[in-house]
N, C-alpha and C positions, 0 to 999 in steps of 0.2 A: 633436568625437569623439562617437560614439553610445554613451551610457552602457549601453545594453542590448544591445550587440553580443555575440552568443553565442559564447563560447569554452569549450572543454572540455565540449561538449554531451553530456548523457545522452539517448540516443534511446530513448523509452519504447515506442513502437510505430511503425506506418508513418507517423504524421502528428503526433505530439506529442513535443516535446523539453523537457528540463528543464535549467536552469542556475542555479547559485548565485552571486549577486553580493553578496559580503559577507554580511550577515545578511538578505538579501532573496532569495527564491526566485522564479524566472521560468519559467512554463510557456508554451511557444510552440506554437500550432497551425501546422503546417508541411506543408501538402498543396497546393502551388501548382497553378494560379494563384489559386484561389478558396477554398482551405482547407476543402474539403468534409470532413464528419465521416463516417467509414466506419462508426462504431458510437457509440451514445450514451455509453458509458463511455469518454470520450476520454482520460482519465487513469486508469491502473490504480489503483483505490481503495486497495489495500494499499500501493502506492508512496507515495501521498499521506499515508496514515496514518503511515507510517514517517517521512517528512519532517516532518510536523506535530508529531510527538513530540519532535523535536530542539529543545530549549529555547533553542538559540542562534538559531533562525529567528524573525525578528520580523515578517515580512510576506510576502505573495505578490503577484505580478503575473501576470495571464493576458492574453496578447496573440496576435495573428496575425502570422505572418511575411509579409513582402511588403506588397502593397497593401491586403489585406483582413483583417478579423478572422476571420470565417467566414460563408459563405453557407448553412451548415446541413448537413442530412443529404445524403448521397449517395443520391439517390432510387432508383437501381438496387439498391443494397445494402439500402435500407429495404424496398422492395417484395419483394425476394428473401427477407428474413427473415419478412415477413408470409406469404408462400407456404409457408414451412417451419414455421410456427407457433412460431417462437422470438422473435417480435417483442416480446411482452409481457414476457418475462423480461429481454430486452435493455434495454427501456425502464425496467424497474424497477431494473436495475443503474445505468443512467444517472441516474435520479432519486435513488437513494441517494447517488451521487457528488455531485450538485449540492446535495442536502440537507447533506451533510458539509461541502462548501465553505461553504455559507451559515452554518453554525454553528461554523466554525473560530474559535478564540480568538486569532487574529492577523488584522490587516486584510488583506483581499483586494481588489485593485484590478483592474478590467477596463480595459485600455488599448485603445481601439477606433479603428480607422482603416478607411476603405472600407466594404464591405458587412458588415452584422451582421444576418443573416437567420435565421429559423427556429431550429434548434438552437443556432446561434451566439448569437442573441439570448437564448435561454434560459440559456446559460452566463453571459452578461453579467449577466442579471438575478439570478443566484445570488450574484454578487459583492457585496461591501459598498458599493463605490464604483465609479462608471462615469465614466471620463474619455474624452471623445470628441473626435476631430479635427473641425474645422469642415466637412470634406467627407464625413463619415460618413453612411451611410444605414441605416435600420432598417426591418424588416418581419417580419411573420408571414405568409408566403405560403401557408400550409397550406390555408386554406379554398378557394383556387383549385385545389387538387389533390384536393379532396374529403376533407380531413383537418382536424384542429385541432392546435395545439401539444401535444406529448405528453410533455414533460419537466418539467412543472410550470409552464409558461409562462402558462397561463390564471390560475393562482393568484398567481404572483409579480407579473405585470403588474397585476392587479386590486388588489393591495396597494399599488402605487405610484401608479397613476393613477385618475381617476374612472371609474366603471363604464361610462358612455357612451363615454368615450375608449377603454377597453379593448375594447368591442364594435366600435368603429370600426376599431381596429387589427387585431383578430382576424378579424372577419367581412368587413371591407372589403378585407383582404389588400393594403392599399396601402402604398407606400413613403413614409416620412417622413424629412425631413432632420434634421440635428443641432439646428438652431434649434427646430424643432417638438418634437423629443424633449426638449429642455431645458425648453421651455415646459410640457410635459405632466408633467415630473418623471421621465421615463424615464432621463435622464442627469443627472449632477451638475455636470460641468464641460465646457465647450467651449474648445478651444485650437487655435491654428493647426496644420495638419497636420505641418509640419516641427518643431514643438516639443512634440508629444504625448508622446513618450517622456521628454524632459527634464522636462516638467511632472509626469507620473505618478511618476517617480522622486523628484522634489523633494517632492511631496506625501507620499509614504511616509516619506521621510527626516524631514520636519517632524514627523510623528506618532511616529516610532520612534527616531530618532537620540538618543543620550544618555538614553534611557528604559530602565530595567531591563526585561528580558524578562518578569519576573513581573508588573510593573505593567501592561504591555501586555496580557498574557493575562487578568489579573484584570479589567481595565477592559472588555475585550471580553466576558467572561462576564457581567458586570453589565449591559452593554448588551443582550446577547441575552436576559437574564432578563426584560427589559421586554416582550418579545414572547411568552414561553412560560410565564411564571409569573403568578399573580395579583399585583395591585399590592402587596398586603400582603407576600406572600412575596418579591417582587423587592426591596422596601425592606429586608426583614429580611436578605436575602443581601448587599445593598450594605453594610449596617452591619457584617456579619460580615467581609466582605472588607476593608473599610476598617480595622477593628481589627487584623486580621492584619498588614496592611502597616504600620500605625502602630507596632505593637509591634516589628516588625523594623527599622523606620527609627529608632525610639528607641534600640534596642540598638546599631545601627550608629553612631549619633552619640555614644553613651556610650563606645564603644570608641575612637572617633577622638578624643574629648575627653580 
């Protein structure tokens, strides 16, 4: 049985669905056959804010329906926006969404099968963990179209891989396979295609099952602090968070005892 089979789907727009599976939320890009992105803000950010505020939600999965994660932007729609001078504001909304995803205080896993190109790869890079099927393919093809990645991909890729490799991927616009992506640090796990969903769900359950939501969210905040605060301030925040949880746990044990 497919654990991520979508039932009672919330259709957010023409190509993104949302489903809640217990305490895990699942966003599915569903624009077959290649899951093109018609706009950079592929999830309405207010919808995501609302769901993320639900303290019973412990994690998110972002995936593509069918054979592919996403091949990226619908080029016709993209160049149409450029002609109407609305592209910059649209890209900024998309970047704000991906920044919000990247700083969520619950784990976000990209579950990648098939093609993960352009804007699709930028979505995956914004996630905290990338699980790839062994037949997945990755690329930033923008340079071949006279463009560069426009949703923060140049920044996120360079934070994950060495600068020469980032230059190779962005300027070379070449397709790399899952094995090479893992070697470069672009993905975290490679699993057989038929077991990708099972592995991704199992990984999330391992991190969140039987863990209080508050512990998950505090841990994620402390992890994020390492990237946005000075070392001294991040350490101070870690201690503060630890003490809050320790006091609450001591009180809980006292009441139970």
